[in-house]
C-alpha positions as CSV (number, residue, x, y, z in Angstrom):
1,M,108.8,113.9,173.3
2,K,108.8,117.3,172.2
3,M,105.4,116.6,170.4
4,K,103.5,115.3,173.6
5,N,104.6,118.7,175.3
6,I,102.8,120.4,172.4
7,I,99.9,118.6,172.8
8,S,99.9,118.8,176.5
9,T,100.1,122.7,176.2
10,V,97.5,122.9,173.9
11,I,95.0,120.9,175.8
12,I,95.9,122.6,178.8
13,S,95.3,126.3,177.5
14,C,92.0,124.8,176.1
15,V,90.8,123.4,179.3
16,A,92.3,126.9,181.4
17,S,90.9,129.2,178.9
18,S,87.2,127.9,179.3
19,V,87.2,127.7,182.9
20,G,86.3,131.4,183.1
21,F,83.1,131.1,180.5
22,S,79.7,130.7,181.9
23,A,77.8,127.6,180.2
24,H,74.8,129.8,179.7
25,A,76.8,133.0,178.2
26,I,77.0,134.0,174.3
27,I,80.1,134.0,173.2
28,D,81.5,135.2,169.7
29,A,83.6,133.4,168.1
30,V,85.4,134.6,164.7
31,N,87.6,133.0,162.2
32,S,91.3,133.8,163.1
33,S,93.6,135.4,160.8
34,Q,96.8,134.2,162.7
35,K,99.6,132.5,160.7
36,V,100.5,129.3,161.7
37,F,103.8,127.9,161.3
38,V,105.3,124.2,161.7
39,D,109.0,123.3,161.4
40,N,109.0,127.2,159.7
41,R,106.5,125.9,157.1
42,E,102.9,128.2,156.8
43,V,100.1,125.8,157.4
44,T,97.1,126.4,156.8
45,I,94.8,125.0,159.4
46,E,91.0,126.2,160.6
47,A,91.3,128.7,163.8
48,Y,88.2,130.7,165.7
49,N,89.5,133.5,167.8
50,I,87.1,133.8,171.0
51,A,87.7,136.3,173.5
52,G,91.5,137.2,172.3
53,S,92.3,133.6,172.0
54,N,92.7,131.1,169.0
55,Y,90.9,127.6,169.0
56,Y,91.8,124.7,167.1
57,K,89.6,121.3,166.4
58,L,91.9,119.1,167.5
59,R,91.7,116.4,164.5
60,D,92.6,119.7,162.6
61,L,96.1,119.7,164.8
62,G,96.3,116.1,164.7
63,D,96.5,116.1,160.4
64,T,99.1,118.7,160.6
65,L,101.1,117.8,163.7
66,G,100.8,113.8,162.9
67,F,99.1,112.4,165.7
68,S,95.8,110.8,165.6
69,V,92.7,111.6,167.4
70,D,90.1,109.4,168.2
71,Y,86.9,109.0,170.2
72,D,85.6,106.3,172.5
73,E,81.9,106.7,172.3
74,R,81.5,104.1,175.6
75,S,84.0,105.5,178.0
76,N,83.1,109.4,176.7
77,S,87.0,109.7,176.2
78,V,89.3,111.4,173.5
79,M,92.7,109.2,172.7
80,I,95.5,111.1,171.3
81,N,98.0,108.7,169.8
82,T,101.4,110.5,168.9
83,D,102.8,107.0,167.8
84,K,100.8,107.1,164.6
85,K,99.9,109.6,161.9
86,T,96.3,110.2,161.3
87,E,95.2,109.1,158.1
88,T,93.7,112.6,156.6
89,T,90.0,111.8,155.6
90,K,89.5,115.3,154.8
91,P,90.0,116.2,151.2
92,H,92.8,118.4,150.6
93,Y,96.1,119.6,148.3
94,T,99.4,119.4,149.0
95,A,101.6,121.7,147.7
96,P,104.9,121.2,146.3
97,D,106.5,122.6,149.2
98,G,104.3,120.7,151.5
99,T,101.9,123.2,152.7
100,V,98.4,121.3,153.1
101,Y,95.2,123.4,151.6
102,Y,92.0,122.5,152.2
103,P,88.8,123.0,151.1
104,G,87.9,127.0,150.3
105,D,91.4,127.7,150.6
106,I,93.2,130.1,148.1
107,Y,96.1,128.6,146.5
108,V,98.8,130.9,144.4
109,D,101.5,128.8,142.3
110,E,105.3,129.7,141.5
111,Y,104.0,131.6,138.6
112,G,101.3,133.9,140.0
113,T,98.2,131.9,139.4
114,T,95.6,131.6,141.9
115,Y,93.3,128.7,142.7
116,R,90.5,127.8,144.9
117,V,90.6,124.3,146.6
118,D,87.2,122.8,145.9
119,N,85.4,120.2,148.2
120,D,87.5,117.1,146.5
121,G,90.8,118.6,147.4
122,D,91.1,119.7,143.3
123,L,92.6,123.0,142.2
124,V,89.9,125.0,140.5
125,T,91.8,128.2,138.8
126,Q,90.2,131.7,140.1
127,A,89.1,134.6,137.9
128,P,91.8,137.4,137.9
129,D,91.1,140.4,140.4
130,K,89.5,142.7,138.5
131,S,89.6,145.4,140.9
132,R,93.2,145.6,140.9
133,P,95.3,146.5,137.8
134,P,97.6,144.2,136.3
135,K,101.1,144.3,136.8
136,T,102.8,146.0,134.1
137,P,106.7,145.5,133.6
138,E,108.9,148.1,134.3
139,P,111.1,149.7,132.0
140,K,114.6,148.5,131.8
141,P,117.7,150.8,131.8
142,G,119.4,151.7,128.7
143,G,115.7,150.1,127.2
144,F,114.6,151.1,123.5
145,T,111.8,153.4,123.4
146,S,109.4,154.0,120.7
147,G,110.9,157.6,118.7
148,K,107.2,158.6,117.4
């Protein structure tokens, strides 16, 4: 029931937000930097900020929240089914903590190694960022120093 309320809220928000826009207006859409959490876990999902509101692709929400989205061309209808989980057709990488990363996303493992997810959903090691100096370990209290 909770999932249906979330879906209803998302759909109503999208429809209500779009009512004020003219069909001929030019609207700037920029990638949103808003973080999204599902069950207290951050998820990576593409979002767009348009006039101060965030917009998500319904299929991406379905992949993330576990519902399916289909389109019936004959009746020109979007079909949302909360009883079956969508098979993710988009290539992705799932981290050990369950976070899903899509092509172009950056993933940093527990050792601090940075990866980019390629178009097949595989991890590709990123070159170290030369603009930031490497971290040097701080001396431990009571440690030995060179006596020269």
